KOLLOLUM-208853 format. One record per residue (C-alpha): residue number from 1; residue in one letter; chain; z, x, y. Coordinates in pm, 1 decimal, padded with zeros to 6 digits, always signed. Example, Ala and Ser with C-alpha at 12.3 -4.5 7.8 and 13.67 -1.06 7.14 Angstrom:
    n  res  chain        c3        c1        c2
    1    A      A  +00780.0  +01230.0  -00450.0
    2    S      A  +00714.0  +01367.0  -00106.0
END
This chain:
    n  res  chain        c3        c1        c2
    1    M      A  +00279.5  -02166.1  -02313.4
    2    R      A  -00015.0  -02072.3  -02095.8
    3    L      A  +00178.5  -01777.4  -01954.9
    4    I      A  +00244.3  -01647.7  -02304.6
    5    L      A  -00123.3  -01686.8  -02393.4
    6    V      A  -00234.1  -01505.3  -02077.1
    7    A      A  +00023.4  -01232.1  -02133.0
    8    S      A  -00090.7  -01192.9  -02492.6
    9    V      A  -00453.3  -01168.4  -02388.0
   10    C      A  -00371.1  -00914.6  -02117.7
   11    A      A  -00159.8  -00709.0  -02356.4
   12    G      A  -00436.9  -00709.1  -02612.7
   13    L      A  -00688.8  -00596.8  -02355.4
   14    C      A  -00457.8  -00328.9  -02215.0
   15    F      A  -00386.2  -00172.9  -02551.4
   16    G      A  -00747.7  -00197.1  -02663.6
   17    G      A  -00642.6  -00287.2  -03015.8
   18    A      A  -00849.8  -00604.2  -03039.9
   19    S      A  -01180.7  -00581.8  -03211.1
   20    A      A  -01497.9  -00741.3  -03077.0
   21    R      A  -01473.6  -01009.9  -03346.7
   22    A      A  -01115.6  -01094.7  -03250.3
   23    D      A  -01227.7  -01122.9  -02887.5
   24    D      A  -01509.2  -01357.1  -02987.4
   25    D      A  -01268.6  -01570.2  -03190.7
   26    L      A  -01026.7  -01585.7  -02898.4
   27    N      A  -01306.3  -01675.5  -02657.0
   28    D      A  -01426.3  -01949.2  -02891.5
   29    L      A  -01073.8  -02089.1  -02922.3
   30    M      A  -01022.4  -02082.4  -02547.0
   31    A      A  -01358.1  -02251.6  -02485.6
   32    L      A  -01276.6  -02521.2  -02740.7
   33    R      A  -00932.3  -02568.5  -02585.0
   34    T      A  -01090.5  -02610.8  -02241.9
   35    K      A  -01336.4  -02867.1  -02376.4
   36    V      A  -01057.7  -03067.9  -02542.5
   37    M      A  -00845.8  -03048.8  -02225.2
   38    L      A  -01134.4  -03185.6  -02016.3
   39    E      A  -01191.2  -03469.7  -02262.5
   40    A      A  -00819.7  -03550.9  -02257.4
   41    H      A  -00819.2  -03548.1  -01877.3
   42    H      A  -01113.0  -03790.9  -01862.7
   43    L      A  -00941.4  -04021.7  -02112.4
   44    L      A  -00617.4  -04009.5  -01915.4
   45    T      A  -00804.7  -04101.3  -01597.0
   46    E      A  -00969.0  -04397.4  -01769.7
   47    I      A  -00635.6  -04511.0  -01914.0
   48    R      A  -00459.8  -04486.9  -01575.9
   49    Q      A  -00735.3  -04693.5  -01411.7
   50    A      A  -00755.1  -04954.4  -01688.5
   51    W      A  -00452.8  -05149.6  -01563.2
   52    A      A  -00654.5  -05266.7  -01262.0
   53    D      A  -00974.0  -05339.4  -01458.0
   54    P      A  -01025.7  -05717.7  -01481.4
   55    A      A  -01212.1  -05665.4  -01809.4
   56    C      A  -00889.0  -05538.6  -01964.8
   57    T      A  -00687.9  -05856.7  -01980.3
   58    S      A  -00475.1  -06093.6  -02180.7
   59    P      A  -00252.2  -06384.7  -02078.4
   60    E      A  +00046.1  -06150.3  -02065.9
   61    I      A  -00143.4  -05898.9  -01850.4
   62    E      A  -00260.7  -06174.3  -01614.7
   63    A      A  +00100.1  -06292.2  -01576.1
   64    L      A  +00204.0  -05937.2  -01492.2
   65    R      A  -00081.8  -05902.4  -01243.3
   66    E      A  +00031.0  -06224.2  -01072.6
   67    K      A  +00387.2  -06089.0  -01063.6
   68    L      A  +00256.9  -05764.5  -00912.6
   69    Q      A  +00063.8  -05957.0  -00645.4
   70    A      A  +00374.3  -06161.2  -00560.0
   71    L      A  +00581.2  -05843.9  -00531.4
   72    Q      A  +00317.5  -05680.1  -00309.6
   73    N      A  +00315.4  -05989.0  -00087.1
   74    A      A  +00695.1  -05976.0  -00067.1
   75    V      A  +00680.8  -05609.3  +00031.3
   76    V      A  +00429.0  -05682.1  +00308.5
   77    Q      A  +00641.9  -05969.2  +00437.1
   78    T      A  +00959.3  -05758.9  +00426.9
   79    Q      A  +00786.3  -05475.3  +00613.7
   80    A      A  +00679.0  -05720.4  +00884.5
   81    E      A  +01034.9  -05852.6  +00912.7
   82    I      A  +01175.0  -05500.0  +00940.7
   83    R      A  +00912.0  -05408.3  +01200.9
   84    A      A  +00997.2  -05718.0  +01408.4
   85    K      A  +01371.7  -05648.1  +01393.0
   86    V      A  +01322.7  -05280.2  +01481.7
   87    E      A  +01108.7  -05376.6  +01780.6
   88    E      A  +01404.1  -05581.7  +01909.3
   89    L      A  +01640.8  -05283.3  +01908.3
   90    P      A  +01746.0  -05172.4  +02259.3
   91    E      A  +01607.5  -04820.7  +02208.7
   92    V      A  +01268.6  -04949.6  +02089.3
   93    K      A  +01219.1  -05259.4  +02306.1
   94    P      A  +01113.6  -05064.2  +02621.5
   95    K      A  +00846.9  -04881.7  +02419.2
   96    V      A  +00716.0  -05212.0  +02286.4
   97    Q      A  +00698.1  -05344.9  +02642.3
   98    K      A  +00511.0  -05032.6  +02759.8
   99    M      A  +00269.4  -05069.2  +02469.5
  100    E      A  +00205.7  -05433.1  +02559.5
  101    E      A  +00144.7  -05334.6  +02923.0
  102    A      A  -00095.6  -05060.9  +02810.3
  103    N      A  -00285.0  -05308.6  +02590.2
  104    Q      A  -00309.5  -05551.8  +02881.7
  105    K      A  -00442.2  -05272.9  +03105.8
  106    I      A  -00698.0  -05181.0  +02839.0
  107    E      A  -00817.3  -05542.5  +02827.1
  108    E      A  -00851.4  -05550.5  +03207.6
  109    L      A  -01048.4  -05225.2  +03203.1
  110    D      A  -01269.7  -05356.2  +02920.7
  111    Q      A  -01351.6  -05662.1  +03132.4
  112    K      A  -01432.2  -05446.6  +03436.8
  113    I      A  -01656.4  -05221.5  +03224.7
  114    E      A  -01836.3  -05522.2  +03077.6
  115    A      A  -01883.1  -05666.4  +03426.9
  116    K      A  -02029.7  -05335.6  +03551.5
  117    L      A  -02261.0  -05310.9  +03251.7
  118    G      A  -02369.6  -05673.0  +03296.2
  119    A      A  -02445.8  -05611.8  +03665.0
  120    N      A  -02680.3  -05324.0  +03585.4
END
């Protein structure tokens, strides 16, 4: 639709057949269209954010929000279970061990740095 409108405008300008009044009318229509599109966009943004607004509620909505929270908790728990099982795989387990060794080394270095800073 927009392509047709742009093509029509370009064709009109190329052929020079449009009068100044027709151009003004077209500009007015396009400006009004832009204004309405912006208003619609703002409304759509508000509507899309309203589901999380605690002011927008009813018993049914609260039940759905509780269901959503339970599902999110289940997803987090399932991700943790997957992560734990993946870390036990033979191809991943050595990397986990190296990471644990690196974290231990970091802790040792942190303690040495703190001791040096405390001595100064």
